C-alpha positions in Angstrom: -0.1 0.2 0.2 1.1 3.2 -1.0 2.2 5.6 2.0 0.7 9.3 1.7 2.9 12.4 2.4 3.4 13.1 5.9 4.1 17.1 6.0 6.8 18.4 8.0 4.7 19.9 10.8 3.2 16.5 11.7 6.8 14.8 11.4 8.0 17.6 13.8 5.3 17.5 16.1 5.8 14.0 18.1 9.3 15.7 19.2 7.8 19.2 19.9 5.2 17.5 22.4 7.9 15.9 24.3 10.1 18.6 24.6 7.5 21.0 25.6 6.0 18.0 28.0 9.3 17.7 29.9 9.9 20.8 30.0 6.3 22.2 31.4 5.1 18.6 32.9 8.0 17.0 34.4 9.9 20.1 35.6 7.1 21.9 36.8 4.3 19.2 37.7 6.8 15.7 38.0 4.9 14.1 35.5 7.4 11.2 34.5 9.1 11.1 31.7 8.4 7.5 30.4 4.5 8.3 30.3 5.2 11.4 27.8 7.0 9.2 25.8 4.2 6.8 26.0 2.0 9.4 25.1 4.3 10.7 21.9 4.6 6.9 20.7 0.4 7.0 20.8 1.1 10.2 18.6 3.3 9.1 16.4 1.2 6.0 15.5 -1.8 8.1 14.6 0.0 10.1 12.2 1.8 6.8 10.5 -1.9 5.3 10.4 -3.5 8.5 9.0 -0.3 8.0 6.6 -1.3 4.3 5.3 1.1 2.3 7.7 -0.6 -0.8 9.2 -0.3 -1.8 12.8 1.9 -4.4 11.9 4.6 -2.2 10.3 4.6 -0.3 13.6 5.1 -3.4 15.8 8.1 -4.2 13.4 9.7 -1.0 14.1 9.0 -1.5 17.5 10.6 -4.8 17.5 13.6 -4.1 15.4 14.5 -1.0 17.5 14.3 -3.2 20.7 16.4 -6.1 19.3 19.3 -3.7 17.8 19.6 -2.5 21.3 19.1 -5.4 23.4 22.4 -6.2 24.2 22.8 -2.5 26.0 19.5 -3.4 28.0 21.6 -6.4 29.4 24.5 -4.3 30.0 22.5 -2.0 32.3 21.1 -5.1 34.3 24.6 -6.6 34.9 25.7 -2.7 35.7 23.1 -3.0 38.7 24.7 -6.5 39.5 28.1 -5.2 39.7 27.6 -2.4 42.3 25.3 -4.6 44.3 28.2 -7.3 44.4 31.0 -5.0 44.8 29.5 -3.3 47.7 28.8 -7.0 49.2 32.5 -7.9 48.6 33.9 -4.9 50.0 35.6 -3.4 47.3 33.9 -0.2 47.1 33.9 0.5 50.6 37.7 -0.5 51.0 38.3 2.1 48.3 36.6 4.7 50.2 38.1 3.8 53.6 41.8 3.6 52.3 41.0 6.8 50.0 39.9 8.9 53.0 42.6 7.2 55.4 45.6 8.2 53.7 44.7 12.0 52.7 47.7 13.9 53.3 46.8 17.4 54.4 49.1 19.3 51.7 47.5 17.6 49.3 44.0 18.0 50.1 42.2 19.0 46.9 44.1 16.7 44.9 43.0 13.8 47.2 39.4 14.9 47.0 39.7 14.8 43.2 41.4 11.5 43.2 39.2 9.4 45.7 36.0 10.6 44.5 36.8 9.7 40.9 37.7 6.3 42.3 34.5 5.9 43.9 32.6 7.1 40.8 34.5 5.0 38.6 33.9 1.9 41.2 30.3 2.6 41.6 29.4 4.1 38.2 27.7 7.0 40.0 28.7 10.8 40.5 25.8 11.1 42.9 26.8 8.4 45.3 30.8 9.4 45.2 29.5 13.1 46.0 27.4 12.1 48.6 29.9 9.9 50.4 33.4 10.8 49.8 32.6 14.2 48.8 30.7 14.9 52.0 33.3 13.6 53.9 35.9 16.0 52.0 33.8 18.8 52.7 33.8 17.8 56.4 37.9 17.8 55.9 37.6 21.5 54.5 35.5 22.6 57.2 38.1 21.8 59.9 41.3 22.7 57.6 40.0 26.0 56.5 40.8 25.1 52.8 38.0 27.0 50.9 35.0 25.0 50.4 34.4 26.0 46.8 37.8 24.9 45.9 37.1 21.4 47.7 33.8 21.0 45.8 35.1 21.6 42.7 37.7 18.7 43.4 34.7 16.7 44.3 32.7 17.5 41.4 35.7 16.9 39.0 36.6 13.2 40.4 32.6 12.5 40.1 32.6 13.0 36.7 36.0 11.4 35.7 34.0 8.4 36.9 30.5 9.4 35.4 31.8 9.9 32.2 34.4 6.8 31.7 33.3 4.1 33.6 32.2 1.2 32.3 29.3 1.0 34.6 28.0 4.6 34.4 24.5 4.5 32.8 25.7 7.8 31.0 28.5 6.0 29.7 26.3 3.0 28.4 23.5 5.1 27.0 25.4 7.5 25.2 27.5 5.0 23.2 23.9 3.2 22.5 22.6 6.2 21.3 25.4 7.0 19.1 25.8 3.5 17.7 29.3 3.2 19.2 31.1 -0.3 21.1 31.1 0.7 24.6 35.0 0.1 24.6 35.3 2.4 21.6 33.3 5.5 23.4 35.4 5.1 26.5 38.8 4.9 24.1 37.5 8.0 22.9 36.8 9.6 26.1 40.2 8.7 27.2 41.8 10.7 24.7 40.2 13.9 26.3 40.0 12.3 29.7 43.9 11.7 30.6 45.3 15.1 29.6 42.3 17.0 31.5 43.3 14.8 34.6 46.9 15.6 34.4 46.0 19.3 33.9 43.4 19.3 36.6 45.7 17.7 39.2 48.6 19.6 38.5 46.2 22.8 39.4 44.8 21.1 42.3 48.6 20.1 43.8 49.6 23.8 43.6 46.4 24.7 45.2 46.6 22.6 47.7 50.2 23.8 48.8 48.5 27.5 49.4 45.8 26.1 51.3 47.4 23.3 53.4 47.1 22.2 57.1 48.6 20.1 59.5 45.6 18.7 61.2 44.9 15.2 61.3 42.0 14.1 59.2 41.1 11.1 60.4 39.7 13.3 63.4 37.4 15.2 61.5 34.1 14.3 62.4 32.5 13.5 59.1 35.6 11.3 58.1 35.7 9.7 61.4 32.1 8.5 61.2 32.5 7.1 58.2 36.0 5.3 58.8 34.6 3.5 62.0 31.6 2.4 59.9 33.3 1.2 57.6 35.7 -0.8 59.4 32.8 -2.6 61.6 31.1 -3.6 58.8 33.8 -4.8 56.1 37.0 -7.2 56.4 39.2 -5.6 53.6 42.0 -7.2 51.5 43.7 -7.0 48.3 42.1 -9.7 46.7 38.4 -8.1 46.7 39.6 -5.7 43.6 40.1 -9.0 41.5 36.6 -8.7 40.0 37.5 -4.9 39.1 40.4 -5.9 37.6 38.6 -8.6 35.4 36.2 -6.1 34.1 38.7 -3.4 33.2 41.0 -5.8 31.6 38.8 -7.7 29.9 36.9 -4.0 28.7 40.2 -2.9 27.2 41.1 -6.5 25.9 38.0 -6.1 23.6 36.3 -8.8 25.4 32.5 -8.8 25.4 31.1 -6.3 28.3 28.2 -9.1 29.1 30.9 -11.8 29.8 33.4 -9.4 31.9 30.4 -7.6 33.9 29.0 -11.2 34.6 32.3 -12.6 35.7 33.4 -9.6 37.8 29.9 -9.3 39.7 29.9 -13.5 40.0 33.5 -13.5 41.5 32.8 -10.4 43.8 29.5 -12.6 44.8 32.2 -15.4 45.8 34.8 -13.0 47.4 32.0 -11.3 49.5 30.6 -14.9 50.8 34.1 -15.8 51.8 35.4 -12.8 53.1 32.6 -11.2 54.4 30.0 -11.8 57.4 26.6 -11.0 55.7 26.0 -14.8 54.8 25.7 -16.4 51.3 21.8 -15.7 51.0 22.8 -12.0 51.1 25.4 -12.4 48.5 22.4 -13.5 45.7 20.4 -10.7 47.2 22.9 -8.4 46.3 23.3 -9.5 42.9 19.4 -9.2 42.2 18.2 -6.5 44.4 21.2 -4.9 45.3 23.1 -4.4 49.0 21.4 -3.0 52.1 23.2 -2.2 55.4 20.5 -4.2 56.8 22.9 -7.4 56.0 25.1 -6.1 58.5 25.1 -6.7 62.4 25.8 -3.0 62.8 23.0 -1.2 64.4 21.5 1.2 61.7 21.7 4.4 64.0 25.7 3.6 64.3 25.7 4.4 60.4 26.1 7.8 58.7 23.2 8.8 56.6 25.3 10.0 53.7 27.2 6.3 53.5 23.7 4.9 53.7 22.8 6.7 50.6 25.9 5.0 48.6 26.0 1.4 49.9 22.0 0.7 49.8 22.1 0.2 45.9 22.6 -1.9 43.0 21.3 -5.4 41.8 19.5 -6.1 38.8 16.1 -5.0 39.8 17.2 -1.7 40.8 18.1 -1.0 37.2 14.7 -1.7 36.1 13.6 2.1 36.2 16.3 2.8 33.8 15.3 -0.3 31.4 12.0 1.0 31.8 12.9 4.3 30.2 15.5 3.0 27.7 12.5 0.7 26.2 9.8 3.5 26.4 12.6 5.9 24.5 13.7 3.4 21.9 10.1 2.7 21.4 9.4 6.3 20.7 12.4 6.5 18.9 11.1 3.9 16.4 8.0 5.7 15.3 10.0 8.8 15.0 12.2 7.1 12.5 9.2 5.4 10.9 7.2 8.8 10.1 10.2 10.3 9.0 11.1 12.9 11.9 15.0 11.8 11.9 15.5 12.3 8.4 13.6 15.9 8.2 15.9 17.1 11.0 19.0 15.5 9.3 17.9 17.6 6.5 17.9 20.8 8.5 21.1 20.1 10.4 22.8 19.3 6.8 21.9 22.8 5.4 23.6 24.6 8.5 26.5 21.9 8.9 29.5 22.4 6.5 32.1 20.3 7.7 33.7 18.2 10.6 34.5 21.1 12.8 30.8 22.7 12.6 29.2 19.3 13.0 31.0 18.5 16.0 30.4 22.0 17.5 26.8 22.0 16.6 26.6 18.5 18.2 27.9 19.8 21.6 25.8 23.2 21.7 22.9 20.8 20.8 23.4 18.6 23.0 23.8 21.1 25.9 21.1 23.0 25.4 18.7 20.0 25.1 20.1 18.5 28.2 19.9 21.8 30.3 16.3 22.1 29.3 15.0 18.5 30.0 17.4 17.7 32.6 17.9 14.0 31.4 21.2 13.0 29.6 19.2 9.5 29.0 16.6 11.2 27.1 19.1 13.6 25.2 21.6 10.7 24.5 18.9 8.5 22.9 17.0 11.2 21.1 20.0 13.1 19.7 22.3 10.1 18.8 20.3 8.8 16.3 19.6 12.3 14.5 23.5 12.7 14.1 24.6 9.3 13.6 24.0 9.6 9.8 25.7 12.6 9.5 28.8 11.4 11.3 29.0 8.7 8.9 28.5 10.9 5.9 31.9 12.4 7.1 33.6 9.4 8.0 33.5 10.4 11.6 33.6 7.0 14.2 30.5 6.8 16.2 32.6 7.3 19.3 33.3 10.7 18.0 29.7 11.5 18.4 29.1 9.9 21.9 32.2 11.9 23.4 31.0 14.6 21.9 27.4 14.4 23.6 29.1 13.4 27.0 31.2 16.7 26.7 27.9 18.7 26.1 25.7 16.7 28.3 27.4 14.9 31.3 30.2 17.0 32.0 28.1 20.2 31.9 24.9 19.3 34.4 26.8 20.0 37.7 27.7 23.2 36.8 24.9 24.6 35.6 22.5 25.9 38.4 19.0 25.2 37.1 19.6 21.5 36.3 18.3 18.7 38.9 22.2 17.6 38.9 23.1 20.9 39.5 20.9 21.4 42.7 21.8 18.1 43.8 25.2 18.7 44.1 24.8 22.0 45.6 22.4 21.1 48.2 24.7 17.8 49.0 28.0 19.9 49.2 26.7 22.9 50.8 28.2 25.0 48.3 26.6 27.3 45.5 26.8 25.6 41.9 28.2 29.5 40.5 30.7 29.3 43.7 32.2 26.1 42.9 31.9 26.1 38.8 35.3 28.1 38.7 36.8 25.4 40.2 35.5 22.3 38.7 38.6 22.2 36.6 38.1 18.6 35.0 34.8 19.6 33.8 36.2 23.2 32.0 39.5 21.6 30.9 37.9 18.7 29.3 35.3 21.2 27.3 38.6 23.3 26.5 40.5 20.1 25.4 37.5 18.9 23.6 37.3 22.1 21.2 41.0 22.2 20.6 40.9 18.8 19.1 37.6 20.4 17.0 39.6 23.5 15.8 42.6 21.5 14.9 40.9 18.5 13.2 42.9 16.8 11.1 46.1 18.1 12.1 45.8 15.7 15.2 45.3 12.4 13.8 44.5 10.5 17.2 42.4 13.6 18.7 38.7 12.8 16.7 38.1 9.0 15.9 37.3 8.5 12.3 35.6 5.6 10.4 38.3 3.0 8.8 37.6 1.8 5.6 36.3 -1.2 6.5 34.0 0.2 8.8 32.8 2.8 6.1 31.7 0.2 4.0 29.3 -1.2 6.7 
């Protein structure tokens, strides 16, 4: 059956509905994005039906889209298993414990940066890292007289080293999915920006640390002492607990399937936790499926700091279901946008503005920044913009990881330094420092953006800086 022409307004209308719905419904009234995506999908279906599409064709579009990204769904579920079992085994608590315990007073900003980065990498959450080691370092700053905005900036910097580079971070997974990039390719591409940004930021934090140093014993500061005492009472630490992390990170960089490495990493942590911790074997299974909970320990709940509670009570495959639900809702909506020609229409409009690689990547960054700062959801931003830009990047022979990296730089890194975003508000309230006060000291976020734009503006002189398609990949 021949399909009727769908005019440009009808093609664009569902996307306009979602953007306005999020800005008004979600931000102002708390309506879930998933509900808006379902309504948006219904609108797309009505438009498709009036254009002559049969229901079977719409179903086929849904199924194909979800089937193409099903491995990503499995990865998200295994991320939950990893977080739960790594906390159960004691690996994550051990990193927090020794990271705080070994603070050198002359390196407080630098240590806050490094420790928070490790916590974020091993938990995949910037929010959790800021609420635990971050809050502890804010306590250290209060006790030592180190400027709070400086420490808050170091905490934000460290949290987002992990958030955008950890293979178990949802933003890392979803940005690679949205762009069509393999997870390992995305992380490798990110490291091209991340490594020099870490080095530059570290030098700055070390220099500023010496000017604000103190001889106080950090372990006596109330906030750090509470966390150290609780962790020491709940867990038994030893170096073997880091084996699961080694399996995941080495396996990932060897190019092994993330499904295999994440399953092995979580299962090994489950076994090590059952051997070395006193939580019981059945709780190891619970940590895998529904996540770790401090009630598994014999330590009275009133002796565990609330901010530590917030980090440890997490993980498990079940707790990833809200993210999976969002993902399926977004993919279903995206499949219908593709069917009625919305994505192609936007692509055609962008092609009139974009004249080369440099303008393409700059437009990608600013579009991601504006959309994400408006809708307050990197997941929505990545899964909506990624498919729109995919074909343009392929046209200019850029690797999908160049797209995923640019979206992360425009979305993930800018979220905590924009005052009106949910993340900006959360970080300010958690750390007790206003967003605009810690913004100038969020060196990793700022330096990363500068480094990325240097790479863009010097393209193609720096061959390594922007990933391009190889001939065999270009032919696919």
